[in-house]
N, C-alpha and C positions, 0 to 999 in steps of 0.2 A: 695341752697342759692338764695335768691331773688335778683332782679336787684338792689334794694335799698341797701341791705346788701353788695352786691359785690362792688358797686361803692363807698360806704362810706368807706369800708375797704381800697380800693385802694387809695382813696384820702388822707385819714389820714396817710397812710404809706408814700405817696409822700410828704405830708406836713412836716412830721417829718424829712424826708431825706433832705429837702431843706430849713430848717429854716434859716431865715435871721440873719445876725449879726447887730451890732449897727453902722450903717453907717450914715454919715451926711445927713440931709434931709432939704427940704424946707417946711415951714408951714406959712400960712398967707402971702405968697409972700416973706418971708425972709429966708435966709439960717441959720439954727441953728446948734449948735455943736453936736458931736456924743453922748455926755452924756445927752443931753436934751431929754425929753420925751413928747409925746402928752398926755394931760390930758383928760380922758374919763368921761363923766357924763351921768347918766342913768335917763331918764324921764319915770317913770313907773317902779315899782319894783315887778311885778307879775311873774307868771311862765315863760312867754316868755322872760322877762328881765333876769331871772336866767339863761336861756340857753345862752343868749348873753354874760352874765358875765363869764360863763364857757369858752366860746371861747376866749374872750379877755384875760382871765387869762392864758390860754394855750399859746396864742401868746406872752404874757409877759415873761413866764417862759421857756417853751420848744422852742418857736419860736424865742426868743431873740429879739422881736420887741420893739422899744422904746416907751412903753406905761405905763401909770399909771392910776388907777381908783381914781378919785378925788372927785366925788359928786354923790349923789343919790337924787331922788325926787319922791314923791307920795302924792296924796291928801288924802290917807287913811293911818293913822299913823301906823296901824298894819303891812302893807306891808313894809313901809318905814323903820321901826325899825328892822324888820326881816332881810332885806338885809344889812342894816348898821351894825347890830350886827354880822352877818356872816362875813363881811369884817373885823370888829374890832377883831374878834377872830383869824383872820389870820394875825393880826398885821398891817392892813391897815386902817388908819383913813381917813374918808371921811366927807365932808360937807353934812348936811342933810337939804333938802328944801321941803316945802309943795307947793310952787308955782313954776311952771316950768320957769317963767320969771326970778326968782331969780337965778336959776341954770344957765340959759343962760347968765346972766350978770356976772357970776363968771369968773374972768380973768384966773383962773387956768384951765377952761374947754376949750379945743380945739375942741373936737369931742363930738357930742351929739348922744346918742342912744335913739330912741323914741319907746316905747312899751306900748302904751296907747290905749284906745278904738278908733275905727275907726274915729269918728267924731272930734277927737282932733289932728289927724296927721297933717293936713294942717296948722292949726294955729301955732302949735309948730314948725314945720319945717320951715315955713316962718320966724318966729321970730328968729330962730337959724341962718339961712343963712344970714339974714339981720344984725345979730350981729357978723358976721365973723366966724361962726362955720361950720365945716363940719358935715354932717348928715347921720347916718344910721337909716332909718325909716322902721318900720314894715309895711307889706302890710295890707290892701290895701292903696293906696296913699291917699284916701279920702273916706268920706261917699258918698252914692249914690246921695244925694241931694246937694252936694258941688262941682258941676262942675266948677263954677266960681273960687272957691278957688284952685281947681286943676290946672287950667290954670295959676293963679297968681303964685303958687308955682313953676311950671316949668319955668316961665319967670324969677322969682327971683333967682333961682339957676343959670340960664344962665347969668343974669346980674351981680351977685355978684362973679361969678367964683368959687363958693364953690363946694366941692366934695360931691356927693350924691349917696347913694346906697339904693335901695329898698330891703326889706327883703324877696325877692323871691329867697331863697338860692338855688333852683333848677338851677338857671342860672350859678352856679359854675360847672355844668356838662359840660365837654368839647364837648359832643355829639352835643349840640345845635350850638356851634361855628363851629364845623366841618361840620355839615349839612348846615349851612348858607353859608359857602364857597363853598360847592358842588352845592348849588342852584345858587349862583352867577356865578359859572363856567359853568352853563348851563346844568348840568347833567340831570335834570328832564324836561328840556324845559320850556315852559311857565307855571308857576303855575296856577292852576285853582280851587283846592279845598283842604282844610286842615281840619283835625279833631283832636280834643283833648278833655280832660275832666277830671273829678275828681269824684271818687266814694269811699264811706266809709259807715260804719254803725255807727250811733251815732249822736245825735243832740247836741245843745249847751244849753240844758235845765237842768233839775235836775241832770242828769247823767254826764253832761259835764263840768259844772262850779260850783264848791262847794262854799257855802257861808261861808266865814271865821268866821264871828261872826253874828248870827241871831239877836242879841240884840243891835247891834251898832246903834247909832243915829247920825244925823248930828250935828256938833259942832266942838269941839277941835280935835276930832279924825277923822272926815270925813267931807270934804268940798263938800256938795251936789251941791251947786250953781256952783262951779267950774267944777264938773262932767258934769252937764247939758250943759255947754258951749253954743253953738248956737242951741242946740236941743230945742224942745218945752218945756215950763215950766210945770213941773209936781210935785206933792207932793212926798216927799221921799218915796222910796220903796226899801227895802233891796234886793229884787230879781233883780230889774232893775240895781242896783249898781253892784252887784257881778256877775249877769248872763246877762249882757248887750247884749250879742250876740243873745239873744232870741227876742229882740225888734227892730222894724224898725226905731225908733228914733235914734238908735246908731249903727245899723248893717244892713246887707242886705241879710244874708243867704249865700249860697254857691257862688252866682254870684260875690259878692265882697270879701268874706272871703277866698274862696278856689280857685276860677278861676284865680286870678292873677298868681298863680303857673302854671296853665295849659296854659294860653293864652300868657303870657309874652314871653316864648321862641319861640312860633309860630310867633308872631308879629315881633320879632327880626330876625328870620330866613328869613321871607318873605320880610322884609324891608318896610312894609307898615306903614302908619300913621293912619289917622282917617277913619273909615268906612263911606260909603255913606248912608247905611241903616242898621238897626238892627231890628229883630223881636225876640220874646221870648215866651216861654210857660212853665208851671210848676205850683207849688203850695205847699200847706201844705198837704202832702199825708200820712205822718206817725206820725209826732210829733205835736199833736194839742195844746200843751202848749205854742207854740211859735207863734210870729207874722210874722216872716219872712219865706219864703219858705224853704222846705227841698229838693225839687226836682226842677231843673231849667235847661232849654235848650235854647240856643240862636243861631241864624244864623246872621252873620255879613257879608255884601257884601261890597267889597272895589272897589274904582274907577279903580284899576288895573285889573278889570274883574276877580276877584277871590272871593271865599266865605270861611269863617272860621266857622266851627261848633264847639260849645263848649257844651258838654253834661255832665250831672252828677246828682247824687242823694246822699243823706245821708241815704238812706234806704237799700242800697245793696252795697257790696264792690267789686264785680267782675267787672273788667274793660277791659276784652277782652282777647282772646287767644294769641294775639301778645305779651302781657306782662306777662300773668299769674297772680297769686295772690302775695300778700306780700307788695304791694305799692298802695296807693290810686290814683295815677295819671294814666290817660289813656295815653298810648304811642302815641305820635303824628304821624299822617300819612299825609305826604305832597305830594299831587298828582299834576303832571304836564302833559303836552301833551306827553312827552316822557317816563314818568315812575313815580315811587313813592319812596319816602324816608321814612323809619321808623326804628324802633329798633326791634331786635329779637335775639334769641339765635342761635348762629352758630352751624350747624350740625357737623362741623369739629373741631372747637376749644371748643365747649360747653360753650362759653362765649358770653355775650351780645355784639352785633356789630351793626353798622349802615348798613342797608341793602338797596340796590337799586334794585327795581323790575321793569323791562321794561314794558311799556304799549303795548297793542295789536297793532301790526303794526310797532313798533319801531325796528330799526336795532341795538340798543344798547344791551349789554350783562349784565346779573345780576352781581352785585358786592357786596362785603362786605368790610367794613372799621373798623379797630380796634378803640375802644373808648379810648382816651388817659387818661382821668381821669373822675371821677364821682362826684356826688353831695356830698357836705359837707359844713355844716354851718361855720366851722372854716375857711375853704378855702375861703368862701364868705367874711368873715370878713378880712382875709388876703388881698384879692384883694382890698377891700375898704381902708384899712390902707396903702397899697402900693401906691394907688392913692393919698391919703392924703399927704404922704411923698414926692411924686414926683410932686404934684400939677397937676395931670392928671385927667380931668373930666370923662374920658372914663372908668367908672366902668362897671362891668358885668350887672348891672341893673340900669342904670342912669335915671335921672329925665325925660328926653324927652321920653324915651321908656316907663316909667311908666305912663306918661301923655297919650300917644297914647293908651296904653292898658286899662287904667282906663276909658277913654272916651267911648270905646266900651262897657265896663261892665256897666257903668252908663246908657248908652243908652239902654242896655238890661233890666236893672231894670225898667226904665221908660216905655219901651215898654210893659213889663209884667204887670205893674201896670195900664196902660191905655188901654191895649188890642188893640194896633195898632202899625204899623211900625213907627219907629223914625228915622228921617233923620238928616244929618249933613251938615252944611254950612262951607266948609273949608276956604273960603275967609275971613269970619269974625270969624271963630273958634267958632261957635255957634251950640248948639243942637236945632233942630226944632221939636216942638211937635205939 
């Protein structure tokens, strides 16, 4: 059994065993009755939204959480009708919108789930929190050219007091919170170097993103201008619309699509904010049909005198002996003056554990710590909804953590594109090119 399979099984079992009842809760600053439910609206009705819908419906039924699906939105009618019809066949009637602003304005919508192309995330999330909605937003927080919007979003979430969860569902793994506490307790001493990454085989080109309808044209069934958003104006292209991850106007390759999964827990564990300097290397080494890199490596140096290395490729799925095969994520290794924290399979229990390995010269002894629960998308949603009900902004992947992580990734993309080190001015919160 791979680590991913093990932890997903463990968390789902735990989630089933601890499903919540319908207790009174607070929403939008007011206490509501036990029979009232949070209305969930989905912006984007593609494959990722379908996975989120499955989690929400499990929480509604098995989890007994006070939720209801009330609205769906997509600028492509085919996806919109597919999700709406699926819900209708289950006896759930939802409002159907083509413009995300209309969904946000719907008074029945309390919670917004955003599963759209990267360059739409900020605009939609900002509009939602300003309208008094709580937001679950797919990663990345923003497109690599949208640093200013990234900063605005983080500030608006704080100003409005809305609950925000980034879709880095790996943050549901308790190992990262346990390791964070061990680091804060001083187990590894002064942190100095961390490694993480993401490895897979597969691009986001012809094999990764199917074209629903090769004959579709802009018009009543597809809003091309809305899709472009703040991206450069270009004539309609069916590949750009359906396989947008291939193109730098709308995506960034692994550094922004995959590395939020790898870097977010490390930034959280170390408690750092913005890096002082980032360098990067990589390129299009295997999939020539795309504009964005398939291999990307970055080094981020922080003012706390430590470096984080994020390594990865979409051309090979082996991610190191420490973790074995079966999951695309590289097991983080957090090195300090006194020792290292990582994950490995215990020789005594044959289960994955948090492992402490003393550094040369350290008087500390090797230790292993059991992992309380593992990664699970439904658990990530449960944490978000719990925070919505309690009006608690401290989700597992909150907006400020997403802002710090995304800043490093944006700096990495800019460093790679310009072939030079990119620095950060923390006093003014500005990237220096």
